[in-house]
C-alpha positions as CSV (number, residue, x, y, z in Angstrom):
1,M,108.2,25.5,124.8
2,T,106.3,24.7,121.9
3,G,107.6,24.4,118.2
4,Q,106.5,28.1,117.6
5,D,108.1,29.5,120.5
6,K,111.3,28.0,119.2
7,T,111.2,29.2,115.7
8,Q,110.4,32.9,116.4
9,P,114.1,33.7,117.6
10,D,115.3,32.0,114.5
11,E,112.9,34.2,112.5
12,L,113.9,37.3,114.2
13,D,117.8,36.4,113.5
14,N,116.9,35.9,109.9
15,D,115.2,39.2,109.7
16,A,118.3,40.8,111.6
17,I,120.8,39.0,109.1
18,G,118.5,40.3,106.0
19,A,118.5,44.1,107.3
20,A,122.1,43.7,107.8
21,I,122.7,42.3,104.1
22,A,120.6,44.6,102.7
23,D,122.4,47.5,104.3
24,A,125.9,46.3,103.2
25,I,124.4,46.1,99.6
26,E,123.3,49.6,99.9
27,R,126.8,50.8,100.7
28,A,128.9,48.6,98.7
29,N,130.5,50.0,95.5
30,F,131.7,47.0,93.8
31,G,133.1,48.9,90.7
32,L,135.4,50.9,92.6
33,D,136.6,48.0,94.8
34,L,137.5,46.2,91.4
35,K,139.0,49.3,89.8
36,R,141.3,49.5,92.7
37,Q,141.9,46.0,92.0
38,G,142.8,46.4,88.6
39,V,139.7,44.6,87.1
40,T,137.8,45.8,84.0
41,T,134.1,45.7,84.6
42,V,130.9,46.2,82.4
43,A,127.7,47.8,83.4
44,I,124.5,48.9,81.9
45,D,123.8,52.8,81.5
46,E,121.2,54.9,82.2
47,G,120.1,54.3,78.4
48,G,120.4,50.4,78.8
49,R,123.7,49.9,76.9
50,L,126.3,48.0,77.9
51,V,129.6,49.7,79.0
52,E,133.2,48.5,79.8
53,H,134.8,50.3,82.4
54,R,138.6,49.9,82.8
55,P,140.9,50.4,85.7
56,D,142.4,53.4,83.9
57,G,139.3,55.2,83.9
58,T,138.6,54.9,80.3
59,T,135.2,53.2,78.9
60,T,134.0,51.5,75.7
61,L,130.7,51.3,74.5
62,L,130.1,47.7,73.9
63,S,126.3,47.7,72.5
């Protein structure tokens, strides 16, 4: 087996892991998960403004 033959499965494994991570990120809703835990978060809205989101559903424009 050559060095190149040995790295090909590793590259395939890395590609599969990368694809799985990308898929998980697309499906993740960190804001909702954190809200359920009672955590206040901040996000940038469509207008580029910083907005605070509290677990009770209220928001405050920060900038």
